[in-house]
N, CA, C and O atoms as a printed pandas DataFrame, in Angstrom:
     atom_number atom_name residue_name chain_id  residue_number  x_coord  y_coord  z_coord
0              1         N          MET        A               1  157.194  116.023  182.784
1              2        CA          MET        A               1  156.851  117.142  181.999
2              3         C          MET        A               1  158.143  117.959  181.423
3              4         O          MET        A               1  158.318  118.342  180.266
4              5         N          ALA        A               2  158.940  118.106  182.480
5              6        CA          ALA        A               2  160.291  118.971  182.101
6              7         C          ALA        A               2  160.931  118.351  180.759
7              8         O          ALA        A               2  161.233  119.061  179.800
8              9         N          LYS        A               3  161.105  116.974  180.787
9             10        CA          LYS        A               3  161.587  116.301  179.735
10            11         C          LYS        A               3  160.809  116.519  178.361
11            12         O          LYS        A               3  161.383  116.573  177.273
12            13         N          LEU        A               4  159.409  116.642  178.547
13            14        CA          LEU        A               4  158.510  116.649  177.315
14            15         C          LEU        A               4  158.657  118.207  177.006
15            16         O          LEU        A               4  158.530  118.458  175.807
16            17         N          MET        A               5  158.878  119.224  177.765
17            18        CA          MET        A               5  158.968  120.476  177.513
18            19         C          MET        A               5  160.362  120.960  176.857
19            20         O          MET        A               5  160.460  121.900  176.068
20            21         N          ASN        A               6  161.442  120.139  177.328
21            22        CA          ASN        A               6  162.956  120.246  176.608
22            23         C          ASN        A               6  162.782  119.718  175.311
23            24         O          ASN        A               6  163.593  120.091  174.464
24            25         N          ASN        A               7  161.860  118.898  174.965
25            26        CA          ASN        A               7  162.065  118.337  173.378
26            27         C          ASN        A               7  161.364  119.137  172.676
27            28         O          ASN        A               7  161.508  118.990  171.462
28            29         N          LEU        A               8  160.388  120.230  173.132
29            30        CA          LEU        A               8  159.637  120.911  172.410
30            31         C          LEU        A               8  160.359  122.163  171.742
31            32         O          LEU        A               8  161.298  122.628  172.389
32            33         N          LYS        A               9  160.097  122.659  170.746
33            34        CA          LYS        A               9  160.848  123.922  170.268
34            35         C          LYS        A               9  159.862  124.978  170.811
35            36         O          LYS        A               9  158.697  124.773  171.152
36            37         N          THR        A              10  160.587  126.229  170.831
37            38        CA          THR        A              10  159.775  127.380  171.611
38            39         C          THR        A              10  158.637  127.829  171.025
39            40         O          THR        A              10  157.729  128.315  171.698
40            41         N          GLU        A              11  158.575  127.697  169.596
41            42        CA          GLU        A              11  157.513  128.160  168.865
42            43         C          GLU        A              11  156.101  127.435  169.200
43            44         O          GLU        A              11  154.997  127.830  168.826
44            45         N          ASN        A              12  156.340  126.443  169.882
45            46        CA          ASN        A              12  155.139  125.427  170.286
46            47         C          ASN        A              12  154.555  125.775  171.471
47            48         O          ASN        A              12  153.463  125.330  171.823
48            49         N          LEU        A              13  155.518  126.896  172.404
49            50        CA          LEU        A              13  154.927  127.225  173.559
50            51         C          LEU        A              13  154.074  128.468  173.304
51            52         O          LEU        A              13  154.501  129.288  172.492
52            53         N          VAL        A              14  152.776  128.709  173.992
53            54        CA          VAL        A              14  151.833  129.813  173.888
54            55         C          VAL        A              14  151.637  130.254  175.300
55            56         O          VAL        A              14  151.743  129.415  176.194
56            57         N          PRO        A              15  151.372  131.450  175.567
57            58        CA          PRO        A              15  150.750  131.978  176.819
58            59         C          PRO        A              15  149.886  130.979  177.713
59            60         O          PRO        A              15  149.118  130.145  177.235
60            61         N          ASN        A              16  150.087  131.151  178.920
61            62        CA          ASN        A              16  149.273  130.540  179.853
62            63         C          ASN        A              16  149.735  129.326  180.148
63            64         O          ASN        A              16  148.853  128.530  180.467
64            65         N          ASN        A              17  151.124  128.811  180.145
65            66        CA          ASN        A              17  151.576  127.662  180.468
66            67         C          ASN        A              17  150.759  126.512  179.597
67            68         O          ASN        A              17  150.194  125.582  180.172
68            69         N          THR        A              18  150.747  126.676  178.031
69            70        CA          THR        A              18  150.155  125.854  177.249
70            71         C          THR        A              18  151.049  125.297  176.271
71            72         O          THR        A              18  151.480  126.069  175.414
72            73         N          ILE        A              19  151.434  123.981  176.247
73            74        CA          ILE        A              19  151.922  123.112  175.169
74            75         C          ILE        A              19  151.294  122.783  174.005
75            76         O          ILE        A              19  150.386  121.960  174.123
76            77         N          VAL        A              20  151.606  123.337  172.550
77            78        CA          VAL        A              20  150.869  123.042  171.552
78            79         C          VAL        A              20  151.797  121.977  170.636
79            80         O          VAL        A              20  152.892  122.422  170.291
80            81         N          GLN        A              21  151.528  120.893  170.300
81            82        CA          GLN        A              21  152.500  120.071  169.317
82            83         C          GLN        A              21  151.406  119.188  168.339
83            84         O          GLN        A              21  150.312  118.723  168.659
84            85         N          GLN        A              22  152.044  119.140  167.164
85            86        CA          GLN        A              22  151.484  118.090  166.294
86            87         C          GLN        A              22  151.924  116.778  166.383
87            88         O          GLN        A              22  153.072  116.605  166.793
88            89         N          PHE        A              23  151.135  115.663  166.034
89            90        CA          PHE        A              23  151.741  114.230  166.274
90            91         C          PHE        A              23  151.371  113.343  165.184
91            92         O          PHE        A              23  150.392  113.629  164.495
92            93         N          LYS        A              24  152.021  112.345  164.968
93            94        CA          LYS        A              24  152.124  111.507  164.060
94            95         C          LYS        A              24  152.371  110.082  164.784
95            96         O          LYS        A              24  153.327  109.830  165.518
96            97         N          MET        A              25  151.149  109.051  164.378
97            98        CA          MET        A              25  151.194  107.710  165.148
98            99         C          MET        A              25  150.961  106.650  163.986
99           100         O          MET        A              25  149.955  106.740  163.283
100          101         N          ASP        A              26  151.957  105.586  163.781
101          102        CA          ASP        A              26  151.736  104.703  162.905
102          103         C          ASP        A              26  150.638  103.963  163.255
103          104         O          ASP        A              26  150.533  103.638  164.437
104          105         N          ILE        A              27  149.561  103.538  162.246
105          106        CA          ILE        A              27  148.674  102.464  162.462
106          107         C          ILE        A              27  148.775  101.290  161.560
107          108         O          ILE        A              27  148.763  101.547  160.356
108          109         N          TYR        A              28  148.878   99.981  161.941
109          110        CA          TYR        A              28  148.934   98.918  161.470
110          111         C          TYR        A              28  147.544   98.160  161.411
111          112         O          TYR        A              28  146.885   98.018  162.441
112          113         N          ASP        A              29  147.259   97.841  160.605
113          114        CA          ASP        A              29  145.788   96.823  160.528
114          115         C          ASP        A              29  145.003   97.504  161.504
115          116         O          ASP        A              29  144.549   96.773  162.384
116          117         N          GLY        A              30  144.722   98.737  161.574
117          118        CA          GLY        A              30  143.630   99.584  162.180
118          119         C          GLY        A              30  144.179   99.861  163.668
119          120         O          GLY        A              30  143.445  100.551  164.375
120          121         N          LYS        A              31  145.284   99.440  164.175
121          122        CA          LYS        A              31  145.677   99.742  165.709
122          123         C          LYS        A              31  147.141  100.305  165.619
123          124         O          LYS        A              31  148.026  100.039  164.806
124          125         N          GLY        A              32  147.136  101.140  166.667
125          126        CA          GLY        A              32  148.503  101.854  167.037
126          127         C          GLY        A              32  148.696  102.226  168.360
127          128         O          GLY        A              32  147.650  102.272  169.008
128          129         N          PHE        A              33  149.768  102.521  168.991
129          130        CA          PHE        A              33  149.949  103.027  170.193
130          131         C          PHE        A              33  151.282  104.082  170.560
131          132         O          PHE        A              33  152.335  103.972  169.933
132          133         N          TYR        A              34  151.161  104.775  171.294
133          134        CA          TYR        A              34  152.535  105.483  171.630
134          135         C          TYR        A              34  152.571  105.719  173.296
135          136         O          TYR        A              34  151.690  106.010  174.104
136          137         N          VAL        A              35  153.951  105.466  173.415
137          138        CA          VAL        A              35  154.241  105.788  174.845
138          139         C          VAL        A              35  155.049  106.956  175.042
139          140         O          VAL        A              35  156.155  107.032  174.508
140          141         N          THR        A              36  154.475  108.103  175.947
141          142        CA          THR        A              36  155.292  109.198  176.265
142          143         C          THR        A              36  156.540  109.109  176.977
143          144         O          THR        A              36  157.336  110.047  177.024
144          145         N          GLY        A              37  156.748  107.836  177.610
145          146        CA          GLY        A              37  157.993  107.845  178.650
146          147         C          GLY        A              37  157.519  108.715  179.905
147          148         O          GLY        A              37  156.540  109.449  180.041
148          149         N          VAL        A              38  158.349  108.442  180.599
149          150        CA          VAL        A              38  158.186  109.026  182.049
150          151         C          VAL        A              38  158.546  110.712  181.995
151          152         O          VAL        A              38  159.627  111.097  181.548
152          153         N          ASN        A              39  157.671  111.506  182.425
153          154        CA          ASN        A              39  157.975  112.864  182.668
154          155         C          ASN        A              39  157.571  113.369  184.113
155          156         O          ASN        A              39  156.626  112.860  184.716
156          157         N          ASN        A              40  158.155  114.155  184.512
157          158        CA          ASN        A              40  157.825  114.712  186.108
158          159         C          ASN        A              40  156.921  115.823  185.695
159          160         O          ASN        A              40  157.247  116.751  184.954
160          161         N          THR        A              41  155.636  115.621  186.299
161          162        CA          THR        A              41  154.630  116.215  186.552
162          163         C          THR        A              41  154.070  117.032  187.933
163          164         O          THR        A              41  153.213  117.916  187.937
164          165         N          PHE        A              42  154.642  116.602  188.850
165          166        CA          PHE        A              42  154.499  117.186  190.055
166          167         C          PHE        A              42  153.407  117.459  190.610
167          168         O          PHE        A              42  153.396  118.395  191.409
168          169         N          TRP        A              43  152.098  116.663  190.321
169          170        CA          TRP        A              43  150.968  116.619  190.948
170          171         C          TRP        A              43  150.054  117.788  190.489
171          172         O          TRP        A              43  149.224  118.395  191.166
172          173         N          SER        A              44  150.423  117.985  189.062
173          174        CA          SER        A              44  149.971  119.214  188.164
174          175         C          SER        A              44  148.325  118.873  187.783
175          176         O          SER        A              44  147.965  117.703  187.905
176          177         N          ARG        A              45  147.515  119.713  187.407
177          178        CA          ARG        A              45  146.233  119.620  186.750
178          179         C          ARG        A              45  146.441  119.528  185.202
179          180         O          ARG        A              45  146.565  120.671  184.762
180          181         N          LEU        A              46  146.506  118.807  184.449
181          182        CA          LEU        A              46  146.605  118.875  183.039
182          183         C          LEU        A              46  145.019  118.893  182.351
183          184         O          LEU        A              46  144.079  118.138  182.599
184          185         N          ILE        A              47  145.090  119.992  181.439
185          186        CA          ILE        A              47  143.871  120.318  180.581
186          187         C          ILE        A              47  144.221  119.983  179.357
187          188         O          ILE        A              47  144.817  120.822  178.683
188          189         N          ILE        A              48  143.916  118.640  178.789
189          190        CA          ILE        A              48  144.375  118.320  177.479
190          191         C          ILE        A              48  143.273  118.417  176.310
191          192         O          ILE        A              48  142.195  117.874  176.550
192          193         N          THR        A              49  143.412  118.946  175.283
193          194        CA          THR        A              49  142.598  118.757  173.904
194          195         C          THR        A              49  143.296  118.279  172.636
195          196         O          THR        A              49  144.465  118.567  172.382
196          197         N          ALA        A              50  142.553  117.567  171.891
197          198        CA          ALA        A              50  143.367  117.050  170.668
198          199         C          ALA        A              50  142.537  116.918  169.813
199          200         O          ALA        A              50  141.377  116.764  170.194
200          201         N          LYS        A              51  142.806  116.928  168.457
201          202        CA          LYS        A              51  142.185  117.099  167.209
202          203         C          LYS        A              51  142.887  116.118  165.951
203          204         O          LYS        A              51  144.036  116.304  165.547
204          205         N          ILE        A              52  142.135  115.238  165.515
205          206        CA          ILE        A              52  142.731  114.546  164.316
206          207         C          ILE        A              52  142.641  114.925  163.136
207          208         O          ILE        A              52  141.479  115.043  162.749
208          209         N          PHE        A              53  143.673  115.239  162.176
209          210        CA          PHE        A              53  143.592  115.840  160.857
210          211         C          PHE        A              53  143.461  114.709  159.970
211          212         O          PHE        A              53  142.527  114.750  159.169
212          213         N          GLN        A              54  144.102  113.869  159.967
213          214        CA          GLN        A              54  144.136  112.527  159.010
214          215         C          GLN        A              54  144.352  111.258  159.747
215          216         O          GLN        A              54  145.052  111.205  160.757
216          217         N          PRO        A              55  143.734  110.223  159.223
217          218        CA          PRO        A              55  142.848  110.178  157.875
218          219         C          PRO        A              55  141.435  111.101  158.288
219          220         O          PRO        A              55  141.055  111.462  159.401
220          221         N          GLN        A              56  140.897  111.300  157.092
221          222        CA          GLN        A              56  139.622  112.221  157.112
222          223         C          GLN        A              56  138.354  111.140  157.150
223          224         O          GLN        A              56  137.193  111.499  157.347
224          225         N          ASN        A              57  138.667  110.080  156.983
225          226        CA          ASN        A              57  137.668  108.986  156.988
226          227         C          ASN        A              57  137.555  108.150  158.362
227          228         O          ASN        A              57  138.451  108.208  159.203
228          229         N          GLY        A              58  136.570  107.488  158.507
229          230        CA          GLY        A              58  136.520  106.247  159.622
230          231         C          GLY        A              58  136.084  106.959  161.052
231          232         O          GLY        A              58  135.881  108.167  161.173
232          233         N          VAL        A              59  135.999  106.164  161.912
233          234        CA          VAL        A              59  135.965  106.519  163.476
234          235         C          VAL        A              59  136.943  105.692  164.048
235          236         O          VAL        A              59  137.304  104.570  163.690
236          237         N          TRP        A              60  137.444  106.600  165.268
237          238        CA          TRP        A              60  138.491  106.019  166.152
238          239         C          TRP        A              60  137.926  105.823  167.438
239          240         O          TRP        A              60  136.974  106.464  167.882
240          241         N          GLN        A              61  138.625  104.796  168.103
241          242        CA          GLN        A              61  138.635  104.694  169.606
242          243         C          GLN        A              61  139.962  105.125  170.049
243          244         O          GLN        A              61  141.025  104.696  169.599
244          245         N          ILE        A              62  139.807  106.090  171.050
245          246        CA          ILE        A              62  140.888  106.512  171.741
246          247         C          ILE        A              62  140.936  106.088  173.256
247          248         O          ILE        A              62  139.940  106.218  173.966
248          249         N          LYS        A              63  142.230  105.529  173.776
249          250        CA          LYS        A              63  142.305  105.113  175.017
250          251         C          LYS        A              63  143.616  105.943  175.601
251          252         O          LYS        A              63  144.664  105.995  174.957
252          253         N          ILE        A              64  143.467  106.516  176.748
253          254        CA          ILE        A              64  144.903  106.785  177.240
254          255         C          ILE        A              64  144.845  106.461  178.861
255          256         O          ILE        A              64  143.953  106.661  179.686
256          257         N          ARG        A              65  146.101  105.908  178.972
257          258        CA          ARG        A              65  146.245  105.122  180.348
258          259         C          ARG        A              65  147.699  105.867  180.961
259          260         O          ARG        A              65  148.661  106.204  180.271
260          261         N          ASP        A              66  147.582  105.996  182.231
261          262        CA          ASP        A              66  148.865  106.505  182.846
262          263         C          ASP        A              66  149.525  105.283  183.415
263          264         O          ASP        A              66  149.032  104.675  184.365
264          265         N          LYS        A              67  150.597  104.941  182.852
265          266        CA          LYS        A              67  151.291  103.710  183.072
266          267         C          LYS        A              67  152.051  103.813  184.518
267          268         O          LYS        A              67  152.587  102.834  185.036
268          269         N          SER        A              68  152.032  105.145  185.122
269          270        CA          SER        A              68  152.831  105.408  186.193
270          271         C          SER        A              68  151.756  105.396  187.292
271          272         O          SER        A              68  152.146  105.544  188.451
272          273         N          ASN        A              69  150.417  105.231  187.047
273          274        CA          ASN        A              69  149.687  105.346  188.026
274          275         C          ASN        A              69  148.694  103.920  187.920
275          276         O          ASN        A              69  147.497  103.876  187.635
276          277         N          LYS        A              70  149.446  102.998  188.187
277          278        CA          LYS        A              70  148.841  101.593  188.317
278          279         C          LYS        A              70  147.988  101.619  186.619
279          280         O          LYS        A              70  146.778  101.398  186.654
280          281         N          ASN        A              71  148.476  101.819  185.554
281          282        CA          ASN        A              71  147.984  101.805  184.088
282          283         C          ASN        A              71  146.282  102.400  184.224
283          284         O          ASN        A              71  145.321  101.894  183.644
284          285         N          LEU        A              72  146.249  103.413  185.007
285          286        CA          LEU        A              72  144.784  103.938  185.179
286          287         C          LEU        A              72  144.321  104.383  183.573
287          288         O          LEU        A              72  145.059  104.833  182.696
288          289         N          LEU        A              73  143.068  104.141  183.509
289          290        CA          LEU        A              73  142.397  104.559  182.364
290          291         C          LEU        A              73  141.703  105.936  182.430
291          292         O          LEU        A              73  140.563  106.072  182.875
292          293         N          ILE        A              74  142.529  107.038  181.918
293          294        CA          ILE        A              74  142.236  108.282  182.206
294          295         C          ILE        A              74  141.436  108.835  181.094
295          296         O          ILE        A              74  140.930  109.945  181.256
296          297         N          TYR        A              75  141.259  108.190  179.970
297          298        CA          TYR        A              75  140.450  108.784  178.919
298          299         C          TYR        A              75  139.893  107.665  177.941
299          300         O          TYR        A              75  140.779  106.846  177.698
300          301         N          ASP        A              76  138.813  107.411  177.371
301          302        CA          ASP        A              76  138.045  106.398  176.792
302          303         C          ASP        A              76  137.132  106.849  175.903
303          304         O          ASP        A              76  136.040  107.132  176.396
304          305         N          ASN        A              77  137.271  107.015  174.627
305          306        CA          ASN        A              77  136.240  107.591  173.801
306          307         C          ASN        A              77  136.202  106.614  172.601
307          308         O          ASN        A              77  137.262  106.362  172.027
308          309         N          TYR        A              78  134.977  106.017  172.165
309          310        CA          TYR        A              78  134.583  105.064  171.269
310          311         C          TYR        A              78  134.418  105.849  169.862
311          312         O          TYR        A              78  134.531  105.206  168.818
312          313         N          HIS        A              79  134.159  107.197  169.835
313          314        CA          HIS        A              79  133.715  107.538  168.624
314          315         C          HIS        A              79  134.298  108.826  168.299
315          316         O          HIS        A              79  133.595  109.829  168.175
316          317         N          VAL        A              80  135.509  108.833  168.161
317          318        CA          VAL        A              80  136.315  110.185  167.709
318          319         C          VAL        A              80  136.433  110.297  166.165
319          320         O          VAL        A              80  136.916  109.374  165.510
320          321         N          LEU        A              81  135.987  111.434  165.599
321          322        CA          LEU        A              81  135.812  111.487  164.249
322          323         C          LEU        A              81  136.934  112.586  163.746
323          324         O          LEU        A              81  137.373  113.358  164.599
324          325         N          HIS        A              82  137.337  112.668  162.606
325          326        CA          HIS        A              82  138.265  113.718  161.953
326          327         C          HIS        A              82  137.656  114.992  162.123
327          328         O          HIS        A              82  136.502  115.259  161.789
328          329         N          ASP        A              83  138.599  115.893  162.738
329          330        CA          ASP        A              83  138.186  117.426  162.958
330          331         C          ASP        A              83  137.419  117.713  164.074
331          332         O          ASP        A              83  137.062  118.878  164.248
332          333         N          SER        A              84  137.062  116.725  164.973
333          334        CA          SER        A              84  136.220  116.926  166.154
334          335         C          SER        A              84  137.300  116.968  167.434
335          336         O          SER        A              84  138.252  116.189  167.495
336          337         N          GLU        A              85  137.054  117.862  168.322
337          338        CA          GLU        A              85  137.990  118.092  169.408
338          339         C          GLU        A              85  137.653  117.158  170.573
339          340         O          GLU        A              85  136.489  117.143  170.974
340          341         N          ILE        A              86  138.502  116.441  171.103
341          342        CA          ILE        A              86  138.356  115.698  172.207
342          343         C          ILE        A              86  139.124  116.520  173.358
343          344         O          ILE        A              86  140.142  117.147  173.065
344          345         N          ALA        A              87  138.593  116.508  174.751
345          346        CA          ALA        A              87  139.012  117.129  175.679
346          347         C          ALA        A              87  138.920  116.579  177.206
347          348         O          ALA        A              87  137.819  116.319  177.691
348          349         N          PHE        A              88  139.998  116.431  177.866
349          350        CA          PHE        A              88  139.587  116.077  179.299
350          351         C          PHE        A              88  140.629  116.615  180.404
351          352         O          PHE        A              88  141.502  117.381  179.998
352          353         N          ASN        A              89  140.611  116.367  181.395
353          354        CA          ASN        A              89  141.358  117.058  182.542
354          355         C          ASN        A              89  142.014  115.930  183.379
355          356         O          ASN        A              89  141.353  114.893  183.449
356          357         N          TYR        A              90  143.226  115.959  184.037
357          358        CA          TYR        A              90  143.924  114.896  184.825
358          359         C          TYR        A              90  144.667  115.689  185.720
359          360         O          TYR        A              90  145.292  116.727  185.503
360          361         N          LYS        A              91  144.475  114.915  186.971
361          362        CA          LYS        A              91  145.459  115.532  188.122
362          363         C          LYS        A              91  146.456  114.268  188.038
363          364         O          LYS        A              91  146.069  113.119  188.252
364          365         N          THR        A              92  147.675  114.579  187.730
365          366        CA          THR        A              92  148.669  113.839  187.775
366          367         C          THR        A              92  149.315  113.747  189.245
367          368         O          THR        A              92  149.196  114.507  190.206
368          369         N          GLY        A              93  150.113  112.435  189.073
369          370        CA          GLY        A              93  151.150  112.200  190.406
370          371         C          GLY        A              93  152.338  113.187  190.135
371          372         O          GLY        A              93  152.490  114.149  189.382
372          373         N          LEU        A              94  153.172  112.501  191.129
373          374        CA          LEU        A              94  154.641  112.865  190.774
374          375         C          LEU        A              94  155.372  112.664  189.318
375          376         O          LEU        A              94  156.225  113.460  188.923
376          377         N          VAL        A              95  155.023  111.707  188.683
377          378        CA          VAL        A              95  155.401  111.424  187.396
378          379         C          VAL        A              95  154.193  111.118  186.319
379          380         O          VAL        A              95  153.133  110.812  186.866
380          381         N          THR        A              96  154.178  111.141  185.243
381          382        CA          THR        A              96  153.378  110.431  184.336
382          383         C          THR        A              96  153.949  109.565  183.420
383          384         O          THR        A              96  155.161  109.714  183.264
384          385         N          ASN        A              97  153.296  108.528  182.642
385          386        CA          ASN        A              97  154.061  107.938  181.595
386          387         C          ASN        A              97  152.676  107.595  180.753
387          388         O          ASN        A              97  152.132  106.499  180.884
388          389         N          PHE        A              98  152.270  108.389  180.077
389          390        CA          PHE        A              98  151.056  108.020  179.088
390          391         C          PHE        A              98  151.230  106.846  177.940
391          392         O          PHE        A              98  152.170  106.800  177.147
392          393         N          LEU        A              99  150.231  105.987  178.003
393          394        CA          LEU        A              99  150.075  104.975  176.872
394          395         C          LEU        A              99  148.831  105.443  175.931
395          396         O          LEU        A              99  147.673  105.330  176.333
396          397         N          ILE        A             100  149.080  105.858  174.933
397          398        CA          ILE        A             100  147.859  106.097  173.951
398          399         C          ILE        A             100  147.749  105.388  172.975
399          400         O          ILE        A             100  148.612  105.274  172.105
400          401         N          GLU        A             101  146.489  104.726  172.998
401          402        CA          GLU        A             101  146.090  103.683  172.143
402          403         C          GLU        A             101  145.005  104.182  171.158
403          404         O          GLU        A             101  144.111  104.936  171.543
404          405         N          ALA        A             102  145.098  103.761  169.918
405          406        CA          ALA        A             102  144.316  104.120  168.636
406          407         C          ALA        A             102  143.713  103.026  167.902
407          408         O          ALA        A             102  144.351  102.357  167.089
408          409         N          THR        A             103  142.411  102.824  168.196
409          410        CA          THR        A             103  141.860  101.513  167.034
410          411         C          THR        A             103  140.941  102.275  166.124
411          412         O          THR        A             103  139.991  102.934  166.547
412          413         N          TRP        A             104  141.276  102.154  164.809
413          414        CA          TRP        A             104  140.472  102.639  163.621
414          415         C          TRP        A             104  139.551  101.610  163.368
415          416         O          TRP        A             104  139.789  100.438  163.659
416          417         N          ASN        A             105  138.278  102.074  162.724
417          418        CA          ASN        A             105  137.110  101.033  162.326
418          419         C          ASN        A             105  137.556  100.584  160.953
419          420         O          ASN        A             105  136.726  100.137  160.162
420          421         N          GLN        A             106  138.569  100.664  160.705
421          422        CA          GLN        A             106  139.075  100.199  159.216
422          423         C          GLN        A             106  140.380   99.519  159.333
423          424         O          GLN        A             106  141.380  100.186  159.598
424          425         N          PRO        A             107  140.456   98.129  159.139
425          426        CA          PRO        A             107  141.508   97.230  159.391
426          427         C          PRO        A             107  142.738   97.403  158.417
427          428         O          PRO        A             107  143.198   96.420  157.835
428          429         N          LYS        A             108  143.325   98.815  158.229
429          430        CA          LYS        A             108  144.414   99.259  157.327
430          431         C          LYS        A             108  145.484   99.814  157.923
431          432         O          LYS        A             108  145.466  100.032  159.134
432          433         N          ASP        A             109  146.472  100.093  157.209
433          434        CA          ASP        A             109  147.641  100.841  157.635
434          435         C          ASP        A             109  147.445  102.224  157.327
435          436         O          ASP        A             109  146.990  102.589  156.243
436          437         N          THR        A             110  147.781  103.022  158.266
437          438        CA          THR        A             110  147.784  104.470  157.750
438          439         C          THR        A             110  148.452  105.218  159.013
439          440         O          THR        A             110  148.755  104.596  160.031
440          441         N          ILE        A             111  148.641  106.500  158.876
441          442        CA          ILE        A             111  149.180  107.270  159.835
442          443         C          ILE        A             111  148.264  108.106  160.291
443          444         O          ILE        A             111  147.592  108.792  159.522
444          445         N          LEU        A             112  148.129  108.147  161.631
445          446        CA          LEU        A             112  147.135  109.149  162.139
446          447         C          LEU        A             112  147.719  110.408  162.606
447          448         O          LEU        A             112  148.645  110.362  163.416
448          449         N          THR        A             113  147.313  111.425  162.216
449          450        CA          THR        A             113  148.205  112.873  162.288
450          451         C          THR        A             113  147.022  113.778  163.259
451          452         O          THR        A             113  145.828  113.510  163.385
452          453         N          GLY        A             114  147.639  114.693  163.754
453          454        CA          GLY        A             114  146.789  115.699  164.418
454          455         C          GLY        A             114  147.617  116.688  165.337
455          456         O          GLY        A             114  148.828  116.840  165.181
456          457         N          GLU        A             115  146.870  117.361  166.319
457          458        CA          GLU        A             115  147.483  118.215  167.169
458          459         C          GLU        A             115  146.812  118.049  168.580
459          460         O          GLU        A             115  145.634  117.772  168.804
460          461         N          ILE        A             116  147.931  118.306  169.578
461          462        CA          ILE        A             116  147.430  118.009  171.143
462          463         C          ILE        A             116  147.827  119.303  171.433
463          464         O          ILE        A             116  148.649  119.910  170.747
464          465         N          SER        A             117  147.125  119.886  172.703
465          466        CA          SER        A             117  147.293  120.955  173.544
466          467         C          SER        A             117  147.058  120.611  174.887
467          468         O          SER        A             117  146.028  120.121  175.349
468          469         N          ILE        A             118  148.294  120.962  175.591
469          470        CA          ILE        A             118  148.365  120.661  177.184
470          471         C          ILE        A             118  148.456  121.806  177.749
471          472         O          ILE        A             118  149.310  122.566  177.291
472          473         N          ARG        A             119  147.718  122.218  178.759
473          474        CA          ARG        A             119  147.623  123.363  179.443
474          475         C          ARG        A             119  147.887  122.819  181.044
475          476         O          ARG        A             119  147.296  121.867  181.556
476          477         N          TYR        A             120  148.768  123.540  181.602
477          478        CA          TYR        A             120  149.175  123.299  183.128
478          479         C          TYR        A             120  149.229  124.096  184.012
479          480         O          TYR        A             120  149.564  123.742  185.142
């Protein structure tokens, strides 16, 4: 978490221990992934929300795993649409290393963009 926080600009911090950041993920042939890297989280409860901005068409499957916790599947949603918010809570261990997988119902190349909010 400290490494993640050190990489964010101060305008991304909002009150109540919340980080808000826009994201981009390359999608090839309808699939893409992103690995956050290891972050110290010290057994925190994370409240995570996210929203897809682009592309505006299609349906997404979003899976999030914690590679630091035996590749535990912590979020799985088969029907994520543009501009609809997803939300979940996660009680971390000492560290996290999230693997975020995105699968589009269209086998094309694109860039998945959106915004994520993490409250701790």
